[in-house]
C-alpha positions as CSV (number, residue, x, y, z in Angstrom):
1,M,-56.0,308.2,27.5
2,K,-54.5,306.3,24.7
3,S,-51.0,304.7,25.1
4,A,-49.5,307.0,22.5
5,D,-50.9,310.1,24.3
6,L,-49.5,308.8,27.6
7,V,-46.1,308.4,26.1
8,K,-46.3,311.9,24.4
9,S,-47.3,313.6,27.7
10,F,-44.6,311.6,29.6
11,C,-41.9,312.6,27.1
12,N,-43.0,316.2,27.4
13,G,-42.1,316.2,31.1
14,E,-45.4,315.2,32.7
15,R,-45.0,313.5,36.0
16,L,-46.1,309.9,36.6
17,A,-48.4,311.0,39.5
18,T,-50.2,313.6,37.3
19,L,-50.6,311.1,34.4
20,S,-52.0,308.5,36.9
21,I,-54.7,311.0,37.8
22,Q,-55.4,312.1,34.3
23,S,-55.7,308.5,32.9
24,G,-57.3,306.9,35.9
25,L,-54.7,304.2,35.9
26,P,-52.8,303.2,39.1
27,R,-49.1,304.0,39.0
28,P,-47.8,300.4,38.7
29,I,-50.1,299.7,35.7
30,L,-49.2,303.1,34.1
31,R,-45.6,302.4,34.6
32,E,-45.9,299.0,32.9
33,E,-47.7,300.5,29.9
34,L,-45.0,303.2,29.4
35,I,-42.2,300.6,29.7
36,A,-44.0,298.4,27.1
37,A,-44.4,301.3,24.7
38,M,-41.0,302.9,25.3
39,G,-38.7,300.2,26.4
40,T,-37.1,299.9,29.8
41,E,-33.9,301.9,29.0
42,E,-35.8,304.8,27.4
43,Y,-38.4,304.9,30.2
44,H,-35.7,305.2,32.9
45,R,-33.9,307.9,30.9
46,Q,-37.1,309.9,30.5
47,T,-37.9,309.4,34.2
48,R,-34.6,310.9,35.2
49,A,-35.1,313.8,32.7
50,N,-38.6,314.5,34.1
51,G,-37.2,314.4,37.7
52,G,-34.5,316.9,36.7
53,L,-37.1,319.3,35.2
54,A,-39.3,319.0,38.4
55,V,-36.3,319.8,40.6
56,A,-35.2,322.7,38.4
57,A,-38.7,324.2,38.7
58,K,-38.7,323.9,42.5
59,L,-35.2,325.4,42.7
60,K,-36.6,328.7,41.6
61,N,-38.0,329.0,45.1
62,A,-35.3,330.4,47.4
63,S,-36.4,328.5,50.5
64,Y,-36.6,325.2,48.6
65,R,-33.2,325.9,47.0
66,K,-31.5,326.5,50.4
67,K,-32.9,323.3,51.8
68,Y,-32.1,321.3,48.7
69,S,-28.4,322.6,48.7
70,T,-28.0,321.7,52.4
71,K,-29.5,318.2,51.8
72,M,-27.3,317.6,48.8
73,R,-24.1,318.7,50.6
74,Q,-24.9,316.3,53.5
75,S,-25.7,313.5,51.1
76,V,-22.5,313.9,49.1
77,S,-20.4,314.2,52.3
78,E,-21.9,311.1,53.8
79,S,-21.4,309.1,50.6
80,I,-17.8,310.2,50.3
81,R,-17.1,309.4,53.9
82,R,-18.6,305.9,53.4
83,Y,-16.6,305.3,50.2
84,M,-13.4,306.6,51.7
85,Q,-13.5,303.7,54.2
86,N,-12.6,301.5,51.3
87,K,-8.8,301.5,50.9
88,K,-8.7,301.1,47.2
89,F,-11.3,303.8,46.6
90,R,-9.4,306.1,49.0
91,A,-6.1,305.5,47.2
92,R,-7.7,306.2,43.7
93,W,-9.5,309.3,45.1
94,I,-6.3,310.8,46.6
95,N,-4.3,310.1,43.4
96,K,-7.0,311.7,41.2
97,A,-7.2,314.7,43.6
98,K,-3.4,315.2,43.3
99,I,-3.4,315.0,39.5
100,A,-6.3,317.4,39.3
101,S,-4.7,319.8,41.8
102,K,-1.4,319.8,39.9
103,K,-3.2,320.4,36.6
104,G,-5.3,323.2,38.2
105,V,-2.2,324.9,39.6
106,E,-0.4,324.7,36.3
107,T,-3.4,326.1,34.4
108,I,-3.8,329.0,36.8
109,R,0.0,329.7,36.8
110,T,0.0,329.8,33.0
111,R,-3.0,332.1,32.8
112,L,-1.5,334.4,35.5
113,E,1.6,334.7,33.4
114,T,0.0,335.1,30.0
115,D,-3.5,336.6,30.5
116,S,-3.4,340.1,31.9
117,Y,-7.2,340.3,32.2
118,F,-7.4,337.0,34.2
119,R,-4.5,338.1,36.4
120,S,-6.2,341.5,37.2
121,N,-9.5,339.8,37.9
122,W,-7.8,337.1,40.0
123,S,-5.9,339.7,42.1
124,G,-9.1,341.8,42.6
125,K,-11.0,338.7,43.9
126,C,-8.2,337.7,46.2
127,R,-8.0,341.2,47.7
128,K,-11.8,341.3,48.1
129,G,-11.9,337.8,49.7
130,G,-9.0,338.5,52.0
131,N,-10.4,341.9,53.1
132,T,-13.8,340.3,53.8
133,S,-12.3,337.4,55.8
134,A,-10.2,339.9,57.8
135,T,-13.2,342.2,58.5
136,T,-15.5,339.4,59.5
137,K,-12.8,337.4,61.3
138,K,-13.5,334.3,59.3
139,G,-11.2,331.7,57.8
140,M,-7.6,332.1,58.7
141,F,-8.4,335.4,60.3
142,A,-10.5,333.7,63.0
143,A,-7.3,332.3,64.4
144,N,-4.8,334.3,66.5
145,Q,-1.7,335.8,64.9
146,A,0.6,332.9,66.1
147,E,-1.6,330.4,64.2
148,R,-1.8,332.6,61.1
149,R,2.0,332.9,61.2
150,I,2.3,329.1,61.2
151,W,-0.2,328.7,58.3
152,S,1.5,331.5,56.3
153,L,4.9,330.0,56.7
154,K,3.7,326.6,55.6
155,G,2.0,328.3,52.6
156,L,5.3,330.1,51.7
157,N,7.1,326.8,51.7
158,R,4.5,325.0,49.7
159,T,4.1,327.6,47.0
160,G,4.9,326.0,43.6
161,R,8.1,327.3,42.1
162,K,9.8,326.2,38.9
163,C,12.9,328.3,39.0
164,V,16.0,327.1,40.8
165,G,18.8,329.4,42.2
166,P,22.5,328.7,42.2
167,N,22.4,327.2,45.6
168,G,19.4,325.0,44.9
169,E,16.8,327.4,46.2
170,K,13.4,327.1,44.6
171,M,12.6,330.6,43.4
172,Y,9.6,332.4,42.1
173,N,10.9,333.8,38.8
174,E,13.9,334.1,36.5
175,L,14.7,337.7,37.8
176,E,15.3,336.3,41.3
177,V,17.5,333.6,39.7
178,R,19.5,336.3,37.8
179,V,20.0,338.3,41.0
180,A,21.1,335.2,43.0
181,R,23.6,334.2,40.2
182,A,25.0,337.7,40.1
183,L,25.5,337.7,43.9
184,N,27.0,334.2,43.9
185,S,29.4,335.1,41.1
186,A,30.6,338.1,43.0
187,G,31.3,335.9,46.0
188,I,28.5,337.6,48.1
189,T,26.8,335.5,50.6
190,Y,23.0,336.0,50.9
191,E,20.1,334.4,52.7
192,Y,17.0,333.7,50.5
193,E,13.6,334.5,52.0
194,R,14.8,335.8,55.4
195,I,11.8,335.9,57.8
196,I,11.4,339.1,59.8
197,T,8.9,339.1,62.6
198,A,6.3,341.9,62.1
199,P,2.9,342.9,63.6
200,N,1.1,342.4,60.2
201,R,-1.6,339.9,59.4
202,N,0.8,337.1,58.7
203,G,3.0,337.9,61.7
204,F,6.1,338.3,59.5
205,Y,7.7,339.8,56.4
206,S,9.6,337.6,53.9
207,I,12.7,339.3,52.5
208,D,13.8,338.0,49.1
209,F,17.5,338.5,49.7
210,F,19.1,339.3,53.1
211,I,22.8,340.4,52.9
212,Q,25.0,341.1,55.8
213,Q,28.3,342.6,54.6
214,G,29.5,345.6,56.6
215,K,25.9,346.9,56.6
216,T,22.6,345.0,56.5
217,I,21.0,345.1,53.0
218,F,17.4,344.0,52.4
219,V,16.7,343.2,48.7
220,E,13.3,342.7,47.2
221,V,12.8,341.4,43.6
222,T,9.5,341.7,41.8
223,C,8.1,341.1,38.3
224,W,4.5,342.1,39.3
225,D,2.8,343.9,36.5
226,D,0.6,346.2,38.7
227,V,3.3,348.6,39.8
228,A,0.9,350.8,41.8
229,E,-0.5,347.9,43.8
230,K,2.9,346.3,44.4
231,S,4.4,349.7,45.5
232,K,1.8,350.0,48.3
233,E,2.7,346.6,49.5
234,L,6.4,347.3,49.3
235,E,6.0,350.7,51.0
236,K,4.6,349.1,54.1
237,K,7.3,346.5,54.2
238,F,10.1,349.0,53.7
239,E,8.6,351.4,56.2
240,Y,8.7,348.7,58.8
241,L,12.3,347.7,58.0
242,L,13.5,351.3,58.1
243,K,11.9,351.8,61.5
244,H,13.5,348.7,63.0
245,F,16.7,348.6,61.0
246,P,17.5,352.3,60.6
247,T,21.1,351.8,59.4
248,A,20.1,349.1,56.8
249,K,20.0,349.7,53.1
250,L,16.9,348.8,51.1
251,A,17.1,347.8,47.5
252,L,14.5,346.8,44.9
253,I,15.3,344.9,41.7
254,V,12.5,345.2,39.0
255,K,12.1,344.8,35.3
256,E,13.9,347.6,33.3
257,R,10.6,348.9,32.0
258,D,9.2,349.4,35.5
259,R,12.2,351.1,37.1
260,E,11.0,354.7,36.6
261,A,7.5,354.0,37.8
262,Y,8.8,352.5,41.1
263,K,11.2,355.4,41.5
264,H,8.2,357.8,41.3
265,L,6.0,355.8,43.7
266,L,8.5,354.6,46.4
267,N,10.4,356.4,49.1
268,R,13.6,358.0,47.7
269,S,15.7,356.2,50.4
270,I,15.0,353.0,48.6
271,Y,17.5,352.0,45.9
272,I,16.0,350.9,42.6
273,L,18.8,348.9,41.0
274,T,19.9,346.5,38.4
275,S,21.8,343.3,39.5
276,A,25.1,344.9,38.6
277,Q,24.3,348.1,40.6
278,L,23.3,345.9,43.6
279,I,26.8,344.3,43.5
280,C,28.3,347.8,43.6
281,L,26.1,348.7,46.6
282,V,27.1,345.6,48.5
283,Q,30.8,346.1,47.8
284,E,30.5,349.8,48.9
285,A,28.7,348.6,52.1
286,K,31.7,346.3,52.9
287,H,33.8,349.4,53.6
288,T,31.3,351.3,55.7
289,P,30.6,349.0,58.6
290,S,27.6,349.9,60.8
């Protein structure tokens, strides 16, 4: 084969081993000819490209694909472990990971707040993944309830929150802040995120606002867009609270546009209120001790 033909075949993805057979030239000599015709840099670039094409073709085989994926994971893990022994590399890695993680969380939070399709899709995948993990007893569900409780509580404390309440609490949304300010202005003491032990998957329920004035009042605040989905979650929580705190009052604060929907979906014993109405409920409870 002529040198020009060799280069053409090589650039079209032909492997060096195949060209060696076709041309009758040993690989070292064939390599030297290609480098002389193409230049060292271009030869190596084309070599990498040809290798990629060969691997892509092999990856169509399921058995090869599985072995390749396993080998690549092991290779990457070993390389990272080796590099992480270097203190400078480790410090740079950790710093980059923190920056990337922060940007990722901010991006996801923004999309959850502004993109209804993304939020719906995200919620669906979370439900599916959680149900699968629970059914197969994998991930956090492989642990006992005590361990899950610890992990869930840590997750609760680490959740990114940008809103700050009147007493310095980091809150999920502005509606929670408005409720907290209303209670604070009225001189009503509350506990934010009171933890109530429960036999659910996490081992507890987190109550947005716990108020003890004459009667016990549990207050939930939500801005969740999927009213039907949130109602099912709240119904379970409220049912448990009613069973174990039969004299307590249960209140829910939601966006004005969602009030009627929640009234239709939830137990009638649950008060669907505004912040001002909640203040009245608490003041009324003061005069009717349990």
